[in-house]
C-alpha positions in Angstrom: 0.1 0.0 0.0 0.7 3.3 -1.0 2.8 5.3 2.1 2.8 8.6 3.0 5.8 10.8 3.1 8.1 10.0 5.9 7.0 12.9 8.2 3.4 11.1 8.5 4.8 8.9 11.2 3.5 6.1 13.0 2.4 7.9 16.0 0.2 10.1 13.3 -1.8 7.8 13.0 -3.2 7.3 16.8 -2.5 11.0 16.9 -4.5 13.3 13.9 -3.3 16.5 15.4 -0.3 15.8 14.7 -0.9 16.0 11.0 -1.3 19.6 11.2 2.8 19.3 10.6 1.9 18.2 6.9 -0.6 20.5 5.7 -3.6 22.4 7.6 -5.9 21.6 5.1 -4.9 17.7 5.7 -5.7 18.3 9.3 -8.8 20.1 9.3 -10.1 16.7 7.2 -8.5 14.5 9.2 -10.3 15.6 12.3 -13.4 15.9 10.7 -13.2 12.0 11.1 -14.7 9.7 14.1 -12.0 7.4 14.0 -8.0 8.0 13.7 -7.6 4.7 11.7 -9.9 5.9 9.4 -8.3 9.0 9.2 -5.1 7.6 8.8 -6.1 5.6 5.6 -7.7 8.8 4.3 -4.5 10.6 4.6 -2.8 8.2 3.0 -5.1 8.1 0.0 -5.2 12.3 -0.1 -1.8 12.4 -0.1 -1.4 9.7 -2.9 -3.5 12.4 -5.1 -1.1 15.1 -4.3 2.0 12.9 -5.1 0.8 11.1 -8.2 -1.3 13.3 -9.8 0.1 16.5 -8.6 -3.2 18.0 -7.4 -3.5 20.8 -4.9 -4.3 20.0 -1.3 -7.2 21.7 -1.4 -8.2 19.8 -4.2 -7.5 16.5 -2.9 -8.9 16.6 -0.3 -12.2 17.8 -2.0 -12.1 14.8 -3.5 -12.2 12.8 -0.7 -14.9 14.7 1.2 -17.0 12.7 -1.0 -15.7 8.9 -1.1 -15.8 8.8 2.5 -16.0 5.2 1.6 -12.6 4.9 -0.4 -9.7 3.8 2.2 -7.1 2.8 0.4 -5.1 3.9 -3.3 -6.0 0.6 -4.8 -8.5 2.2 -7.5 -6.3 5.3 -8.2 -3.1 2.9 -8.2 -4.9 0.7 -11.1 -6.1 3.3 -13.0 -2.7 4.9 -13.4 -1.4 1.4 -14.1 -4.1 0.7 -16.5 -3.2 3.8 -18.4 0.7 4.3 -18.5 0.1 0.1 -20.2 -2.3 2.0 -23.0 0.9 4.4 -23.8 -0.4 7.3 -21.4 2.7 9.4 -20.5 2.7 10.7 -16.6 1.8 14.2 -18.0 -0.9 12.3 -19.8 -1.9 10.6 -17.0 -1.5 13.8 -14.5 -3.6 16.1 -17.0 -6.2 13.3 -17.5 -7.1 13.0 -13.7 -6.9 16.8 -13.4 -9.2 17.5 -15.6 -12.2 14.9 -14.2 -10.3 13.6 -10.7 -13.2 10.9 -10.7 -11.7 8.9 -13.4 -8.7 7.8 -10.4 -11.8 5.7 -8.9 -13.4 4.5 -11.6 -13.8 0.9 -12.4 -11.7 -0.5 -15.1 -13.6 -3.1 -17.0 -17.0 -2.0 -16.4 -16.7 2.0 -17.2 -13.1 2.7 -18.6 -12.3 -0.3 -21.0 -15.2 0.1 -22.6 -15.2 3.9 -23.2 -10.9 3.2 -24.1 -12.2 0.6 -26.6 -14.5 3.0 -28.3 -12.0 5.6 -29.2 -9.1 3.1 -29.6 -11.9 1.9 -33.0 -11.7 5.5 -34.0 -8.1 5.3 -34.6 -6.7 6.6 -31.6 -3.9 4.3 -29.7 -0.6 4.6 -28.0 0.9 7.9 -27.2 -1.8 9.8 -29.7 -4.4 8.1 -27.4 -3.2 9.8 -24.4 -2.8 12.9 -26.1 -6.9 13.1 -26.8 -7.8 11.6 -23.7 -5.4 14.2 -21.2 -7.1 16.9 -23.2 -10.3 15.7 -23.2 -11.0 13.2 -20.3 -14.5 14.2 -19.6 -15.2 12.0 -22.4 -14.6 9.0 -20.0 -17.3 9.9 -17.5 -20.0 10.2 -20.1 -22.3 7.4 -20.7 -20.8 5.1 -24.0 -24.4 3.8 -25.0 -26.3 7.1 -24.5 -23.6 10.2 -25.7 -20.4 8.6 -27.3 -21.7 5.9 -29.8 -25.4 7.8 -30.3 -22.7 11.0 -31.4 -20.7 9.0 -33.7 -23.5 7.6 -35.5 -25.3 11.2 -36.0 -21.5 12.5 -37.3 -21.2 9.7 -39.2 -24.4 9.9 -41.1 -24.4 13.5 -41.3 -21.5 14.2 -42.8 -19.7 13.3 -46.1 -19.1 9.6 -46.4 -15.4 11.0 -48.0 -14.9 13.6 -45.2 -15.9 11.7 -42.2 -12.5 9.9 -41.3 -11.0 9.1 -38.3 -9.3 12.3 -37.6 -13.1 14.3 -38.1 -14.7 11.7 -36.0 -11.9 12.2 -32.9 -12.1 16.9 -33.4 -16.2 16.3 -33.6 -17.0 13.8 -30.4 -15.9 15.5 -28.1 -18.0 18.8 -29.4 -21.0 16.7 -30.1 -21.3 15.3 -26.7 -22.8 18.4 -25.9 -25.7 18.6 -28.4 -28.8 16.6 -29.2 -29.4 15.4 -32.0 -32.1 17.1 -32.1 -30.2 20.5 -31.0 -27.9 19.7 -34.0 -31.1 19.5 -36.7 -32.2 22.7 -35.9 -28.8 24.5 -36.7 -28.7 22.4 -39.9 -32.5 23.8 -40.6 -31.5 27.2 -39.6 -28.0 27.4 -41.8 -30.3 26.5 -44.9 -33.0 28.9 -44.3 -30.4 31.5 -45.0 -29.8 29.5 -48.9 -27.2 27.4 -47.9 -27.3 23.6 -49.3 -27.7 20.8 -46.9 -24.1 19.8 -48.5 -22.5 23.4 -47.7 -23.9 22.9 -44.1 -22.2 19.5 -43.6 -18.9 21.1 -44.9 -18.8 24.1 -42.7 -19.6 21.5 -40.0 -16.6 19.1 -41.3 -13.7 22.6 -41.3 -14.9 23.6 -38.5 -16.5 21.1 -35.8 -16.7 23.3 -32.9 -19.5 25.5 -35.0 -21.9 22.4 -33.5 -21.8 23.6 -29.7 -22.1 27.6 -30.8 -26.0 28.4 -29.8 -29.0 28.9 -32.4 -29.5 32.1 -31.7 -25.9 32.6 -32.2 -26.0 31.4 -35.3 -29.1 33.4 -36.3 -27.7 36.8 -35.5 -24.4 35.9 -37.3 -26.0 34.6 -40.7 -28.2 37.5 -40.6 -25.3 40.6 -40.2 -23.2 38.5 -42.7 -25.5 37.7 -45.4 -27.9 40.9 -44.9 -26.0 43.7 -43.7 -22.5 43.1 -44.6 -23.3 41.4 -47.7 -21.0 38.6 -47.5 -21.4 36.0 -50.3 -23.0 32.6 -49.0 -20.0 31.2 -50.6 -17.8 32.9 -47.9 -19.8 31.7 -45.4 -19.1 28.2 -46.5 -15.6 29.0 -46.8 -15.0 30.6 -43.5 -17.8 29.2 -41.4 -15.6 30.1 -38.1 -16.8 34.0 -38.5 -19.9 33.0 -37.0 -18.3 32.2 -33.7 -16.5 35.8 -33.2 -18.1 38.2 -30.9 -20.8 40.2 -32.3 -20.2 43.4 -30.1 -16.5 43.0 -29.3 -15.0 42.0 -32.7 -17.1 41.7 -35.8 -19.0 45.1 -36.0 -15.9 47.4 -34.5 -13.9 45.8 -37.7 -16.8 46.1 -39.7 -17.3 49.6 -39.0 -13.7 50.7 -39.8 -13.4 48.8 -43.2 -16.7 50.8 -44.0 -14.7 54.1 -43.6 -11.7 52.4 -45.1 -14.2 52.3 -47.6 -15.9 55.0 -47.8 -12.5 57.4 -48.1 -11.3 55.1 -50.4 -8.0 55.0 -48.1 -6.7 51.7 -49.9 -6.8 50.6 -53.4 -7.8 47.2 -52.5 -10.5 46.8 -49.9 -9.8 43.6 -47.9 -12.5 41.1 -47.1 -14.2 41.3 -43.7 -14.1 37.8 -42.9 -10.2 37.8 -43.7 -9.5 40.2 -41.0 -12.0 39.0 -38.1 -8.7 36.3 -37.2 -6.1 39.3 -36.6 -5.3 40.7 -33.1 -6.8 44.1 -32.1 -3.5 45.1 -31.9 -2.8 44.3 -35.6 -5.9 45.4 -36.6 -5.7 48.8 -35.3 -1.8 49.2 -36.4 -3.0 48.0 -40.0 -6.6 49.8 -40.4 -6.6 52.8 -38.0 -2.8 53.9 -37.0 -1.6 54.2 -39.9 -3.8 56.9 -41.2 -2.7 59.3 -39.3 -5.2 61.7 -41.2 -8.1 60.1 -40.6 -7.2 58.4 -37.4 -9.8 60.0 -35.2 -12.8 59.1 -37.0 -11.4 55.6 -37.5 -10.8 55.1 -33.6 -14.1 56.5 -33.5 -15.7 53.5 -35.7 -13.5 51.3 -34.0 -14.7 51.8 -30.8 -18.5 52.5 -31.5 -18.4 56.3 -30.6 -19.2 59.4 -32.2 -16.0 61.4 -32.7 -16.7 64.3 -30.4 -17.2 62.0 -27.8 -13.4 60.3 -28.0 -10.5 62.1 -25.6 -6.9 63.0 -27.2 -5.2 60.5 -24.6 -6.9 57.7 -26.3 -5.2 58.6 -30.0 -1.7 57.4 -27.5 -2.6 53.9 -27.2 
């Protein structure tokens, strides 16, 4: 059995107050237990979580508060061994448990193994599997039959067969698990209502799977603005569907207003496309489309801020 660090002496097992020398948080946890022997057992598990998975003492104690029946490190040790044998690195395992601590206490045969095999069948093995799970370990906490399997089946049914490869199923599965089939179908219907074909719609989700998580309301506002007000073509929306995920007030509208001023003043020989500049940082955008035109900087900055020109203070031009 895993043992506490050397400072956890035999006498500590019979005198929980001496654990205060290790960590006050651990002492508070142990002192709330009714028996010193149980306190020592809990302490061993808590210390194992801290040492093995690099959890903070507060996090480890919080995890164990809801697992008062756990009195040994058997399960977390078994889980660590199982993940190691699959090809997970130590860093992968630590990240996996930090994101979803309950995995450390899962039943391997009944809970973890079926889900791991599910992802292996999608083409994830060895270190690739470790990297994927370490970033999306919460997927191991959802139902295989009710969530993971249906999500992949839906993805296979809606994406073109020649594009539904293992990589897509891996970027998209973790995203699709956050929505229901009914919600996804609503999003497809909404996008198609703007004149985008179903095939083009699926192409959008293929190139930007995270779009699946974008709310119906946000999709509608984005499509209405880009296609009706900004007059962005349908083909450009399909080409760069990530435009629908940008914050309207914080990014899209400020840049749109600036481009309108640039166009009206004929400041550039070739007018940039709105979708092509949405990915720029604010600093780069301001340098390229505001500060480079000192004679019009006040008006451009006002457009960017969404203000009237007389509302701008001179000091704002110094930024």
